[in-house]
C-alpha positions as CSV (number, residue, x, y, z in Angstrom):
1,M,-35.0,-7.3,107.5
2,G,-34.0,-4.3,105.4
3,R,-31.4,-4.1,102.7
4,I,-27.9,-2.7,103.0
5,L,-27.0,0.1,100.5
6,A,-23.4,0.9,99.6
7,I,-22.2,4.2,98.3
8,D,-19.0,4.8,96.4
9,Y,-19.1,8.6,96.7
10,G,-17.3,10.7,94.0
11,K,-17.0,14.3,93.3
12,K,-19.0,14.0,90.0
13,R,-20.6,10.5,90.0
14,T,-21.5,8.1,92.8
15,G,-21.8,4.4,92.4
16,L,-24.5,2.5,94.4
17,A,-24.9,-1.1,95.2
18,V,-27.5,-2.9,97.3
19,T,-28.1,-6.3,98.9
20,D,-31.0,-8.5,98.3
21,S,-33.7,-8.5,101.0
22,L,-32.0,-11.4,102.8
23,R,-28.6,-9.6,102.7
24,I,-26.9,-12.5,101.0
25,T,-25.7,-11.0,97.7
26,A,-24.4,-7.5,96.7
27,N,-25.7,-6.2,93.4
28,P,-24.7,-3.1,91.4
29,L,-27.6,-0.7,91.4
30,L,-26.7,2.4,89.5
31,T,-24.4,5.4,89.0
32,I,-25.8,8.8,89.6
33,E,-24.6,12.3,89.4
34,T,-23.5,13.2,92.9
35,E,-25.5,16.4,93.0
36,K,-28.7,14.4,92.6
37,L,-27.7,11.8,95.3
38,L,-29.6,13.2,98.3
39,T,-32.9,13.5,96.3
40,W,-32.4,10.0,94.9
41,L,-31.8,8.6,98.4
42,T,-35.0,10.3,99.7
43,D,-37.0,8.6,96.9
44,Y,-35.3,5.2,97.4
45,F,-35.7,5.2,101.2
46,A,-39.5,5.9,100.7
47,K,-39.8,2.8,98.4
48,E,-37.3,0.3,99.9
49,Q,-36.5,-0.7,103.5
50,V,-32.8,0.1,104.0
51,D,-31.4,-0.6,107.5
52,V,-27.8,0.3,107.0
53,V,-25.8,2.4,104.6
54,V,-22.1,1.7,104.0
55,I,-20.0,4.5,102.5
56,G,-16.6,4.0,101.0
57,Y,-13.9,5.5,103.3
58,P,-10.9,6.4,101.1
59,T,-7.6,6.1,102.8
60,Q,-4.0,6.3,101.6
61,L,-1.6,3.4,101.8
62,N,-0.3,4.7,105.1
63,G,-3.9,4.5,106.5
64,K,-4.5,8.3,106.7
65,E,-7.6,9.8,105.1
66,S,-7.3,10.7,101.5
67,E,-8.0,14.2,100.2
68,S,-11.4,13.2,98.9
69,M,-12.7,13.1,102.4
70,T,-12.9,16.9,102.1
71,Y,-16.0,16.5,99.9
72,I,-17.2,13.2,101.4
73,R,-17.4,14.5,105.0
74,P,-20.0,17.2,104.2
75,F,-22.2,14.6,102.5
76,M,-21.9,12.3,105.5
77,E,-22.9,15.1,107.9
78,E,-25.9,15.9,105.7
79,F,-26.9,12.3,105.5
80,R,-26.7,11.9,109.3
81,K,-28.9,15.0,109.8
82,R,-31.6,13.8,107.4
83,W,-31.6,10.1,108.3
84,Q,-30.8,9.8,111.9
85,D,-32.4,6.4,112.0
86,K,-30.1,4.9,109.4
87,P,-26.6,3.9,110.5
88,L,-23.9,5.3,108.1
89,V,-20.9,2.9,108.3
90,Q,-17.6,4.0,106.9
91,Y,-15.8,1.1,105.2
92,D,-12.2,1.0,103.8
93,E,-12.4,1.4,100.0
94,R,-8.7,1.2,99.2
95,F,-8.1,-0.6,95.8
96,T,-11.9,-0.9,95.0
97,S,-11.4,0.9,91.6
98,V,-8.4,-1.4,90.8
99,L,-10.5,-4.4,91.8
100,A,-13.4,-3.2,89.7
101,H,-11.1,-2.9,86.6
102,Q,-9.7,-6.4,87.2
103,A,-13.2,-7.8,87.5
104,M,-14.1,-6.1,84.2
105,L,-11.0,-7.6,82.5
106,S,-11.6,-11.1,83.9
107,G,-15.3,-10.9,82.9
108,G,-14.3,-10.3,79.3
109,M,-15.7,-6.7,79.1
110,S,-14.8,-4.8,76.0
111,K,-12.2,-2.1,76.1
112,K,-14.9,0.5,75.2
113,D,-17.1,-0.7,78.1
114,R,-14.2,-0.7,80.6
115,R,-13.7,3.0,79.8
116,D,-17.2,3.8,81.1
117,K,-16.4,5.3,84.5
118,A,-20.1,4.8,85.6
119,V,-19.6,1.1,85.3
120,V,-16.4,1.3,87.4
121,D,-18.3,3.3,90.1
122,R,-21.1,0.8,90.3
123,L,-18.7,-2.1,90.5
124,A,-16.6,-0.3,93.2
125,A,-19.7,0.2,95.3
126,T,-20.5,-3.5,94.8
127,I,-17.0,-4.5,96.0
128,I,-17.3,-2.3,99.0
129,L,-20.6,-4.0,99.9
130,E,-19.3,-7.5,99.3
131,D,-16.3,-6.8,101.6
132,Y,-18.6,-5.3,104.2
133,L,-20.9,-8.4,104.1
134,Q,-17.8,-10.7,104.4
135,S,-16.7,-8.7,107.5
136,L,-20.0,-9.3,109.1
137,N,-19.7,-13.0,108.6
138,S,-16.1,-13.2,109.9
């Protein structure tokens, strides 16, 4: 059974999280400059068996797509061209950044570390993945 990879796609940085091989836990992986993401994914897919990729789907409170879909959609199209064998699942990411900040606070992370946006991106990807895993088990 392959892993599930989650992507919190951003204009400048992208947070990534991945399950263990049994798909039980979601773990932060890394934050990467978005312009390097496709190359990184090519290398990662060559090394690791990934069966499903979940990408955060940003929506507004009224349920409509947020403006950030204008730069996420081209990435999704390119992903689907390159990796036709890997399902790319869109998953609601509303409030993941807020939840990531709350997790950092409750975890006792220092103010300096909480300002590191790369940490927030990784945690947001992890929250997306955790929510997705829970939805599979419901």
